[in-house]
Legacy VTK file of the C-alpha trace (Angstrom):
# vtk DataFile Version 3.0
C-alpha trace
ASCII
DATASET POLYDATA
POINTS 336 float
199.973 192.518 26.704
203.718 192.440 26.027
205.762 195.234 27.509
209.445 195.598 28.316
210.368 196.948 31.756
206.845 197.854 32.776
204.471 197.672 35.739
200.753 197.915 35.086
197.310 196.806 36.224
195.656 194.040 34.236
193.489 191.102 35.208
194.699 187.595 35.957
191.871 185.144 35.334
189.263 187.862 35.759
190.746 189.175 39.033
192.558 192.557 39.176
196.318 192.066 39.322
199.529 194.056 39.065
201.858 192.741 36.358
205.601 193.308 36.270
207.774 192.936 33.162
211.542 193.191 32.965
213.466 191.887 29.979
212.525 188.205 29.651
210.829 187.997 33.062
207.219 188.651 34.027
205.312 188.291 37.279
201.765 188.867 38.499
200.477 189.748 41.989
196.828 189.561 43.090
196.354 192.174 45.850
192.813 191.121 46.787
193.869 187.576 47.711
196.702 187.899 50.190
199.048 189.824 47.860
199.798 186.410 46.364
202.468 186.498 43.671
200.806 183.892 41.466
203.190 183.921 38.480
206.913 184.241 37.825
207.920 183.389 34.263
210.705 183.475 31.713
208.732 184.427 28.621
211.607 183.849 26.194
211.937 180.199 27.173
208.346 179.527 28.196
209.354 178.656 31.778
206.780 178.986 34.565
208.524 178.716 37.904
205.519 178.837 40.251
202.379 176.753 40.442
199.897 179.114 38.830
196.135 179.000 39.198
194.337 177.921 36.048
193.022 181.213 34.694
189.893 179.412 33.471
189.158 178.020 36.937
190.031 180.742 39.402
187.417 179.415 41.821
189.962 176.725 42.795
192.453 179.456 43.666
189.891 181.421 45.637
188.991 178.288 47.627
192.627 177.379 48.396
195.001 180.308 47.775
197.689 178.802 50.015
198.655 176.156 47.438
199.413 178.518 44.553
202.141 181.094 43.979
203.770 182.681 47.031
201.225 183.111 49.857
202.277 184.840 53.078
201.390 183.079 56.332
201.158 184.734 59.740
201.153 183.220 62.235
202.310 180.276 60.116
201.384 176.620 60.214
199.636 174.936 63.160
198.768 175.921 66.751
197.534 173.270 69.149
193.835 173.710 70.006
194.194 177.246 68.621
196.074 178.300 71.786
198.606 181.093 71.377
200.421 181.986 74.627
202.371 185.241 74.459
203.994 187.311 77.201
201.820 185.994 80.007
198.522 185.997 78.105
196.839 183.195 76.170
195.030 184.137 72.983
192.525 181.834 71.286
192.689 181.343 67.523
189.825 179.713 65.605
190.047 175.963 64.942
190.068 175.905 61.140
191.548 172.433 60.643
188.946 170.120 62.203
190.907 166.948 61.368
193.693 167.966 63.780
191.864 170.345 66.085
194.418 173.044 65.280
194.502 176.548 63.906
196.272 176.621 60.522
198.083 179.389 58.579
196.890 182.609 60.189
195.089 185.592 58.733
197.072 187.317 55.970
197.075 184.915 53.001
193.462 185.450 51.944
192.711 189.079 52.835
192.906 192.123 50.592
196.145 194.101 50.565
196.614 197.749 49.636
198.692 198.608 46.576
200.998 201.390 47.740
202.478 201.878 44.296
204.229 200.299 41.338
206.617 201.424 38.654
209.488 200.602 36.369
212.797 202.017 35.231
215.938 200.727 33.573
216.962 198.845 36.725
213.766 197.113 37.828
209.989 196.818 37.758
208.348 196.733 41.185
205.137 196.752 43.223
204.700 197.593 46.914
201.769 196.169 48.887
200.827 196.689 52.518
198.623 195.288 55.234
197.784 197.486 58.215
196.683 195.418 61.183
194.696 197.361 63.765
191.333 197.269 65.512
188.711 195.884 63.133
191.174 193.659 61.252
190.583 189.880 61.429
194.161 189.353 62.690
193.649 191.929 65.441
190.390 190.211 66.447
192.349 187.186 67.655
195.838 188.612 68.225
195.308 192.250 69.268
198.569 193.745 68.062
198.970 196.814 65.873
201.487 196.633 63.035
202.104 197.128 59.323
203.381 194.449 56.961
204.851 195.558 53.634
205.743 193.326 50.719
207.864 194.662 47.875
208.285 192.496 44.782
210.689 193.520 42.049
211.941 192.072 38.784
215.389 192.820 37.422
218.100 191.017 35.505
218.759 189.236 38.840
215.323 187.602 38.820
212.544 188.130 41.381
213.242 189.788 44.727
210.872 189.799 47.685
211.301 192.200 50.610
209.275 191.609 53.764
209.029 194.511 56.199
207.174 194.432 59.528
206.802 197.486 61.787
205.311 197.352 65.290
202.958 200.338 65.566
201.623 199.340 68.980
202.575 199.858 72.611
203.539 196.283 73.472
205.849 193.566 72.221
204.259 191.630 69.360
204.909 188.153 67.910
206.921 188.320 64.699
206.123 184.965 63.073
206.007 184.662 59.267
206.364 182.053 56.534
205.780 181.675 52.811
203.937 178.625 51.447
205.827 178.878 48.147
204.547 176.480 45.453
207.273 175.626 42.925
206.239 174.155 39.590
207.783 170.782 38.672
208.481 170.772 35.790
209.010 174.480 35.113
210.181 173.853 31.517
207.337 172.986 29.114
209.034 169.978 27.459
210.397 168.423 30.659
208.917 165.853 33.009
208.919 165.737 36.798
211.354 162.832 36.560
213.934 165.204 35.017
214.204 167.188 38.269
216.147 167.044 41.495
215.869 169.404 44.466
218.393 170.460 47.089
217.509 172.335 50.285
219.535 173.575 53.245
217.708 171.444 55.781
219.281 170.402 59.057
217.442 168.044 61.398
213.969 166.618 60.885
211.544 167.263 63.717
209.205 164.472 64.714
205.524 165.350 64.296
202.658 163.634 66.091
199.316 162.529 64.662
198.128 166.159 64.877
201.128 167.341 62.808
202.632 169.056 65.853
206.276 168.710 66.984
206.894 166.207 69.754
210.185 167.833 70.764
212.174 164.939 69.333
214.230 164.658 66.154
214.103 161.810 63.653
217.099 160.465 61.741
217.241 161.619 58.144
216.583 158.965 55.511
219.183 158.423 52.776
216.985 160.453 50.422
216.805 163.317 52.909
220.579 163.273 53.156
220.593 163.623 49.354
218.102 166.497 49.672
220.587 168.442 51.801
223.513 167.274 49.654
223.665 166.605 45.924
219.895 166.690 45.412
217.060 164.175 44.985
213.660 163.995 43.320
211.234 166.270 45.191
208.806 163.334 44.957
210.975 160.598 46.492
208.295 160.111 49.177
205.138 161.805 50.402
206.418 164.781 52.386
204.811 167.082 54.906
208.018 167.404 56.863
209.394 169.951 59.306
213.141 170.641 59.366
215.542 173.000 61.011
217.351 175.241 58.535
221.096 174.728 58.272
222.631 177.346 55.946
225.404 176.207 53.643
228.171 178.579 52.618
226.290 181.386 54.367
223.084 180.851 52.392
219.686 179.367 53.202
218.164 178.125 49.969
216.395 175.575 47.779
217.760 174.701 44.350
215.715 172.882 41.706
217.591 171.454 38.707
216.168 170.383 35.347
218.643 167.734 34.201
217.191 167.659 30.696
217.934 171.318 30.003
220.606 171.994 32.627
218.630 174.946 34.051
218.422 175.657 37.770
215.969 177.643 39.851
217.360 179.021 43.115
215.141 180.130 46.006
217.427 181.990 48.433
215.304 182.885 51.446
217.633 184.512 53.959
218.797 183.252 57.322
215.947 184.725 59.399
213.931 181.688 58.335
215.250 179.118 60.804
212.924 176.326 59.712
211.703 174.668 56.535
208.429 172.919 55.875
208.604 170.765 52.757
205.298 169.513 51.353
204.765 167.753 48.030
201.003 167.186 47.996
201.327 163.433 48.507
203.720 163.105 45.531
201.131 164.417 43.056
204.015 165.251 40.738
203.356 168.774 39.433
204.531 171.009 42.288
206.113 171.001 45.706
206.346 173.572 48.466
209.698 174.426 50.077
208.331 176.744 52.760
210.722 179.087 54.603
209.360 179.586 58.110
210.651 181.799 60.901
209.312 179.743 63.791
208.937 176.149 64.842
205.419 174.840 64.294
203.341 175.508 67.431
206.260 177.474 68.913
204.261 179.499 71.503
203.131 176.218 73.105
206.613 174.656 73.206
208.307 174.556 76.587
211.973 174.278 77.470
213.617 175.394 74.230
215.317 178.775 73.714
213.084 181.304 71.968
215.854 182.216 69.526
216.336 178.571 68.542
212.661 177.955 67.803
212.099 181.346 66.203
209.663 182.546 68.864
210.748 186.124 68.409
209.032 189.444 68.844
209.212 193.109 67.942
209.230 195.809 70.584
207.172 198.976 70.000
208.559 200.958 67.073
210.916 198.193 65.937
211.183 197.083 62.310
211.994 193.623 60.969
213.129 193.144 57.373
214.212 190.126 55.332
214.824 189.714 51.608
214.421 186.577 49.516
215.118 185.928 45.863
214.001 183.521 43.140
216.361 183.415 40.211
217.405 181.076 37.396
220.880 179.856 36.534
221.280 178.953 32.875
223.439 175.976 31.869
226.997 176.758 31.016
227.853 176.387 27.345
LINES 1 337
336 0 1 2 3 4 5 6 7 8 9 10 11 12 13 14 15 16 17 18 19 20 21 22 23 24 25 26 27 28 29 30 31 32 33 34 35 36 37 38 39 40 41 42 43 44 45 46 47 48 49 50 51 52 53 54 55 56 57 58 59 60 61 62 63 64 65 66 67 68 69 70 71 72 73 74 75 76 77 78 79 80 81 82 83 84 85 86 87 88 89 90 91 92 93 94 95 96 97 98 99 100 101 102 103 104 105 106 107 108 109 110 111 112 113 114 115 116 117 118 119 120 121 122 123 124 125 126 127 128 129 130 131 132 133 134 135 136 137 138 139 140 141 142 143 144 145 146 147 148 149 150 151 152 153 154 155 156 157 158 159 160 161 162 163 164 165 166 167 168 169 170 171 172 173 174 175 176 177 178 179 180 181 182 183 184 185 186 187 188 189 190 191 192 193 194 195 196 197 198 199 200 201 202 203 204 205 206 207 208 209 210 211 212 213 214 215 216 217 218 219 220 221 222 223 224 225 226 227 228 229 230 231 232 233 234 235 236 237 238 239 240 241 242 243 244 245 246 247 248 249 250 251 252 253 254 255 256 257 258 259 260 261 262 263 264 265 266 267 268 269 270 271 272 273 274 275 276 277 278 279 280 281 282 283 284 285 286 287 288 289 290 291 292 293 294 295 296 297 298 299 300 301 302 303 304 305 306 307 308 309 310 311 312 313 314 315 316 317 318 319 320 321 322 323 324 325 326 327 328 329 330 331 332 333 334 335
């Protein structure tokens, strides 16, 4: 279905989705699988900016939704032995990564979200989705906090905007730890190759990870290629990466920029400065996507001793408080 400036319900690979159209852009969100925004496209140029599930093989997506589109993670990444200390109590998360003995990725990326509404006008097309965590919710089963998470995605002539909103509905301070396991397609242009691309990201220092993929508390020197990653850019497949970095905003912005040197097009992922850490994962250099993952907290942050909570992103929301952060994916066309 081709529509200008529209929001409507239509399936994506046999699964109900909400589609957004605005001028040359289109996007699709699947509410039943973590409110995952599985597609962001420029239909005029045939560009597909995100790693999309194959619509003929959606069983792969259902089995591993965290490696497609823009999945939300909370609490994000790994927690040693599933332990989650918080304000004098220790909560136990399930061990769902047997190889490391850790808990991985939390409870929001594969559950059904409620569609609060969608619409379109001359300024944007949008959808609002929510997740109410309370007694009976799988998140609440392990981390008994009461809160509402809202995601608002909108398309406009400025590209794709994401607004994350978290409200503490409970009576005690809650952990406010979120990340997005964003899978960027390389190449995004149909006639280009992965070798045509370089990526830049506002990384700072690289944290050393142990054999269980948990921070040791030490930093590692950046390689020459990592210095290029934070500078002029480098292939996102220069080495196998599952790396954890501090975020170091440049010119007031915290972002990843992917450039197609064949066409001159750029894709910018501006994530906001609340995300104090980056995970960068490239699926062992497979060559068709990589994940620049904005993350609020240090991996395993609740179990880390001796570092300031603000520095490692171990932050919370008091009762009634609201947290909000906006991110944006947008293209920059080559100058003529």
